ZAMARGU-4260 file (C-alpha; in steps of 0.2 Angstrom, whole numbers, plus 5000, padded with zeros to 4 digits):
<rodrens>
0) 4916/5034/4931 | 4915/5049/4941 | 4927/5051/4956 | 4927/5062/4971 | 4937/5078/4969
5) 4941/5086/4986 | 4942/5105/4987 | 4959/5114/4990 | 4964/5132/4990 | 4959/5139/4973
10) 4974/5142/4962 | 4977/5161/4959 | 4974/5168/4942 | 4988/5175/4931 | 4987/5194/4931
15) 4996/5207/4920 | 5014/5211/4926 | 5009/5228/4935 | 4995/5220/4944 | 5006/5205/4950
20) 5018/5219/4956 | 5003/5226/4966 | 4997/5210/4972 | 5015/5204/4978 | 5012/5210/4996
25) 4995/5201/4997 | 5002/5185/4991 | 5016/5186/5004 | 5003/5188/5018 | 4994/5174/5011
30) 5009/5163/5010 | 5012/5165/5029 | 4996/5157/5033 | 4997/5143/5020 | 5011/5138/5008
35) 4999/5132/4993 | 4987/5147/4994 | 4998/5157/4982 | 5001/5144/4969 | 4994/5148/4951
40) 4986/5135/4938 | 5003/5136/4930 | 5012/5129/4945 | 5003/5113/4943 | 5010/5110/4925
45) 5026/5118/4926 | 5044/5111/4927 | 5054/5124/4935 | 5045/5139/4942 | 5050/5154/4951
50) 5041/5163/4966 | 5046/5181/4968 | 5044/5185/4987 | 5050/5201/4995 | 5069/5200/4995
55) 5069/5182/4990 | 5067/5172/4975 | 5061/5154/4978 | 5063/5141/4964 | 5051/5126/4963
60) 5058/5111/4953 | 5044/5100/4946 | 5054/5090/4934 | 5058/5071/4938 | 5076/5073/4933
65) 5079/5089/4943 | 5071/5081/4958 | 5083/5066/4957 | 5097/5078/4954 | 5093/5089/4970
70) 5087/5075/4982 | 5098/5060/4976 | 5113/5063/4965 | 5119/5080/4971 | 5111/5079/4988
75) 5126/5086/4997 | 5126/5101/4986 | 5108/5105/4991 | 5106/5104/5010 | 5091/5108/5020
80) 5086/5127/5019 | 5088/5137/5034 | 5069/5141/5032 | 5066/5124/5040 | 5077/5128/5055
85) 5068/5145/5057 | 5051/5136/5058 | 5056/5121/5069 | 5070/5126/5080 | 5060/5131/5095
90) 5053/5114/5095 | 5066/5103/5088 | 5083/5112/5091 | 5097/5106/5079 | 5089/5088/5078
95) 5092/5077/5062 | 5077/5084/5054 | 5085/5101/5051 | 5103/5099/5053 | 5115/5098/5039
100) 5134/5093/5035 | 5144/5084/5048 | 5132/5087/5061 | 5118/5078/5052 | 5130/5064/5046
105) 5135/5061/5065 | 5116/5061/5070 | 5112/5049/5056 | 5125/5037/5061 | 5119/5036/5078
110) 5100/5037/5074 | 5101/5022/5062 | 5105/5009/5075 | 5089/5014/5085 | 5079/5011/5070
115) 5086/4994/5067 | 5079/4989/5083 | 5062/4995/5078 | 5058/4985/5063 | 5040/4984/5058
120) 5037/4967/5064 | 5044/4970/5081 | 5032/4985/5084 | 5017/4977/5077 | 5010/4972/5094
125) 5012/4990/5100 | 5003/4997/5086 | 4989/4985/5088 | 4988/4990/5107 | 4985/5008/5102
130) 4973/5003/5088 | 4963/4993/5101 | 4963/5008/5113 | 4957/5019/5098 | 4942/5007/5095
135) 4937/5007/5113 | 4936/5026/5112 | 4927/5026/5096 | 4914/5013/5102 | 4907/5025/5115
140) 4901/5036/5101 | 4899/5025/5087 | 4880/5028/5085 | 4880/5040/5071 | 4887/5055/5081
145) 4900/5067/5075 | 4918/5063/5079 | 4933/5075/5078 | 4943/5063/5067 | 4959/5074/5066
150) 4960/5074/5085 | 4957/5055/5086 | 4970/5051/5073 | 4982/5062/5082 | 4979/5053/5098
155) 4982/5035/5091 | 4997/5040/5081 | 5005/5049/5096 | 5000/5034/5107 | 5009/5022/5095
160) 5026/5033/5094 | 5024/5035/5113 | 5023/5016/5116 | 5038/5014/5103 | 5049/5028/5111
165) 5045/5027/5130 | 5037/5009/5132 | 5021/5018/5139 | 5005/5023/5132 | 4999/5041/5130
170) 4986/5047/5141 | 4971/5056/5134 | 4975/5072/5142 | 4993/5072/5136 | 4986/5068/5118
175) 4974/5084/5119 | 4988/5095/5125 | 4999/5090/5111 | 4986/5091/5097 | 4981/5109/5103
180) 4999/5115/5106 | 5005/5109/5089 | 4991/5117/5080 | 4996/5134/5088 | 5014/5129/5085
185) 5013/5126/5067 | 5003/5142/5063 | 5014/5153/5072 | 5030/5145/5068 | 5026/5144/5050
190) 5022/5162/5049 | 5038/5167/5059 | 5048/5156/5048 | 5043/5164/5032 | 5045/5182/5039
195) 5063/5178/5045 | 5067/5169/5028 | 5064/5184/5017 | 5075/5195/5029 | 5061/5206/5037
200) 5065/5213/5053 | 5062/5202/5068 | 5050/5214/5078 | 5037/5210/5064 | 5036/5192/5069
205) 5038/5195/5089 | 5020/5189/5092 | 5022/5173/5082 | 5038/5169/5089 | 5031/5171/5107
210) 5016/5161/5102 | 5026/5147/5094 | 5039/5147/5109 | 5024/5144/5121 | 5016/5130/5111
215) 5033/5122/5109 | 5036/5123/5128 | 5020/5114/5131 | 5024/5100/5120 | 5041/5098/5127
220) 5034/5098/5145 | 5026/5081/5140 | 5042/5074/5133 | 5057/5081/5142 | 5053/5075/5159
225) 5052/5057/5154 | 5068/5058/5144 | 5078/5068/5158 | 5072/5054/5172 | 5078/5039/5160
230) 5094/5049/5155 | 5099/5052/5173 | 5095/5035/5179 | 5106/5026/5165 | 5120/5038/5169
235) 5118/5034/5188 | 5121/5016/5184 | 5103/5011/5184 | 5103/5000/5168 | 5086/4994/5168
240) 5082/4986/5151 | 5068/4995/5142 | 5071/4989/5124 | 5063/5005/5117 | 5069/5018/5106
245) 5075/5030/5120 | 5086/5017/5128 | 5094/5014/5110 | 5097/5033/5109 | 5104/5034/5126
250) 5116/5020/5124 | 5122/5024/5106 | 5139/5029/5103 | 5145/5036/5087 | 5158/5025/5079
255) 5168/5039/5071 | 5169/5052/5085 | 5166/5040/5100 | 5153/5053/5107 | 5136/5050/5114
260) 5120/5061/5114 | 5120/5074/5128 | 5104/5077/5137 | 5100/5092/5126 | 5103/5082/5110
265) 5093/5068/5116 | 5078/5079/5120 | 5079/5087/5103 | 5081/5070/5093 | 5066/5062/5103
270) 5056/5078/5100 | 5060/5076/5082 | 5055/5057/5082 | 5039/5061/5091 | 5033/5075/5080
275) 5039/5066/5064 | 5033/5049/5070 | 5015/5055/5073 | 5010/5072/5066 | 5013/5066/5048
280) 5004/5050/5050 | 4989/5059/5059 | 4988/5071/5044 | 4987/5057/5032 | 4975/5046/5041
285) 4963/5060/5045 | 4963/5065/5026 | 4960/5046/5021 | 4945/5044/5032 | 4938/5060/5025
290) 4940/5054/5007 | 4933/5037/5011 | 4917/5046/5019 | 4915/5056/5004 | 4917/5041/4991
295) 4905/5028/4999 | 4908/5015/4986 | 4928/5015/4989 | 4924/5013/5008 | 4912/4998/5005
300) 4925/4990/4994 | 4937/4992/5006 | 4926/4986/5020 | 4922/4970/5010 | 4941/4967/5008
305) 4944/4968/5026 | 4930/4956/5031 | 4936/4944/5017 | 4954/4944/5023 | 4951/4946/5042
310) 4933/4939/5045 | 4931/4943/5064 | 4948/4940/5071 | 4962/4952/5075 | 4973/4957/5061
315) 4990/4949/5061 | 5007/4955/5053 | 5005/4943/5037 | 4988/4951/5034 | 4995/4967/5029
320) 5001/4962/5012 | 4983/4955/5008 | 4974/4972/5010 | 4977/4979/4993 | 4962/4992/4993
325) 4968/4998/5010 | 4986/5000/5004 | 4979/5010/4988 | 4968/5021/4999 | 4983/5026/5009
330) 4995/5028/4994 | 4981/5039/4985 | 4979/5050/5001 | 4997/5054/5002 | 4996/5059/4983
335) 4983/5071/4986 | 4987/5077/5004 | 5005/5073/5007 | 5009/5077/5025 | 5024/5089/5020
340) 5019/5099/5005 | 5037/5107/5001 | 5055/5101/5004 | 5065/5117/5003 | 5084/5115/4999
345) 5097/5128/4996 | 5109/5128/4982 | 5127/5129/4989 | 5135/5135/4973 | 5128/5143/4957
350) 5122/5130/4944 | 5111/5129/4929 | 5094/5122/4929 | 5084/5121/4913 | 5084/5139/4906
355) 5089/5147/4922 | 5105/5151/4931 | 5102/5146/4950 | 5112/5159/4961 | 5122/5151/4976
360) 5111/5153/4991 | 5094/5152/4982 | 5081/5142/4989 | 5076/5127/4978 | 5060/5118/4983
365) 5053/5101/4979 | 5035/5100/4981 | 5027/5083/4985 | 5010/5093/4984 | 5013/5099/4966
370) 5021/5083/4959 | 5006/5072/4966 | 4995/5083/4956 | 5006/5088/4941 | 4995/5089/4926
375) 5008/5082/4914 | 5011/5065/4924 | 4994/5060/4931 | 4977/5056/4924 | 4963/5066/4934
380) 4976/5073/4946 | 4964/5080/4958 | 4952/5066/4959 | 4952/5053/4972 | 4955/5036/4963
385) 4964/5024/4973 | 4962/5011/4959 | 4975/5021/4949 | 4989/5012/4958 | 4983/4995/4949
390) 4985/5003/4931 | 5000/5003/4921 | 4999/5021/4917 | 5003/5024/4935 | 5018/5014/4935
395) 5030/5028/4929 | 5022/5043/4939 | 5023/5033/4955 | 5041/5029/4952 | 5047/5047/4947
400) 5034/5059/4954 | 5027/5051/4970 | 5038/5057/4984 | 5027/5059/5000 | 5043/5051/5010
405) 5055/5061/5000 | 5070/5053/4991 | 5089/5050/4992 | 5100/5050/5009 | 5086/5060/5018
410) 5072/5049/5014 | 5060/5047/5029 | 5067/5034/5041 | 5049/5029/5046 | 5041/5025/5029
415) 5038/5007/5032 | 5033/5011/5050 | 5020/5023/5044 | 5013/5012/5030 | 5011/4997/5042
420) 5003/5009/5055 | 4991/5016/5042 | 4985/4998/5036 | 4982/4992/5054 | 4972/5008/5059
425) 4962/5010/5043 | 4959/4992/5041 | 4953/4990/5059 | 4942/5006/5058 | 4933/5002/5041
430) 4930/4984/5045 | 4921/4990/5062 | 4913/5007/5057 | 4905/5017/5043 | 4911/5035/5041
435) 4899/5047/5033 | 4901/5066/5030 | 4894/5079/5042 | 4881/5089/5031 | 4887/5106/5028
440) 4904/5103/5034 | 4920/5105/5022 | 4938/5104/5028 | 4949/5118/5023 | 4967/5111/5019
445) 4981/5122/5023 | 5000/5118/5020 | 5011/5125/5034 | 5023/5113/5043 | 5010/5099/5038
450) 4995/5098/5028 | 4980/5100/5040 | 4962/5106/5039 | 4961/5123/5048 | 4944/5119/5054
455) 4947/5100/5058 | 4939/5085/5051 | 4922/5080/5057 | 4914/5064/5052 | 4899/5054/5058
460) 4904/5037/5065 | 4892/5022/5065 | 4896/5004/5071 | 4893/4991/5058 | 4881/4977/5061
465) 4895/4963/5059 | 4905/4961/5075 | 4924/4963/5073 | 4937/4957/5086 | 4948/4971/5093
470) 4960/4961/5105 | 4977/4961/5097 | 4985/4945/5092 | 5002/4948/5083 | 5011/4933/5075
</rodrens>
């Protein structure tokens, strides 16, 4: 059977050593715009590779036992690289996503209780409300017209996390501000972070720094006023119960130090939760709908499954585990287009890895992008084949090479949240609409802070003949 193979940046050809040296500045320029654009064919089959950037060597560990060592067994000796802080500090400050050491441990102790109250069954109804609002918007154009799917997915995932954090929906104008601002932020912040990481003078990145700072300010202008108002109300003695993540973070006390989040810390942690809670899901859902549009047979099978399981009633919490094709489509999307393509770490001390001696301070990166397409571990690694997750030969690669949510102590806190959110949205959309490609349009994936299409994702949306209910009815 022939499977659809989505395009991605063509791997660079291997050249002679003198030509490689001459091309090194070009590779660096390309890497500032897209982290996967400078990868060679060999990178997709290697176990431990080395990229030589100006003033900096970057190792990429693509072997399961090395990944386990770095992310799980010796995670304390491989903290997050300063590269991530250079890219994200303007938006996220010193939040849990970029912090290390005792700062990170304190933050994790305080964040865990907040997520205990956001169990997937508890937030199911909020997800359904946002999904219903998405369907109401799409119904207005579902006559075969084009839709900017990436914008719609950003809106619905941001709406879900907004309701979960703040107990209120996200308005359309706010969603558009965030979508446009984050696109500008990640392009500029990624380039700025790469420039700073290899030690080039700051003035070379002045334009990107200012562009990223302006975009970050636009995003924070949507979030910070809500946080500040609630924080001040609470500390004035107005203890109105909201039952959301923000209230949990305002109230939480670190059991070790006895401290609470101050307003700056609170704004940074919420900005991190908002970004991680919607941008990564928006990326994955956009690619999932594109892949389904390009493989009509999988889309029709998924539609048949949703009709068989749900008929024309609203989806319920217990339905999620019955949507096998929907689950596999999302898993396969995360394999091909993991929202975060690289997980950079830094070696705190010198250590051997395979045939190399890794120097202290070296950047050692794990790549969900490369591991998901690794030639040694996956059959037809570049093909869209959701059924692979039902075949025995995929059990070992899934266990050791599939890491869209990372692994170890810094595994994504919101993995179950994202998987439930994806099932609700994808099942609801495919049951109600048919998605078709726009003739002549092809998305251009780029890996910056997240893996997005630089020219968006546009699809034709058509309402199906069968009528499906949209009113939420959580169990």
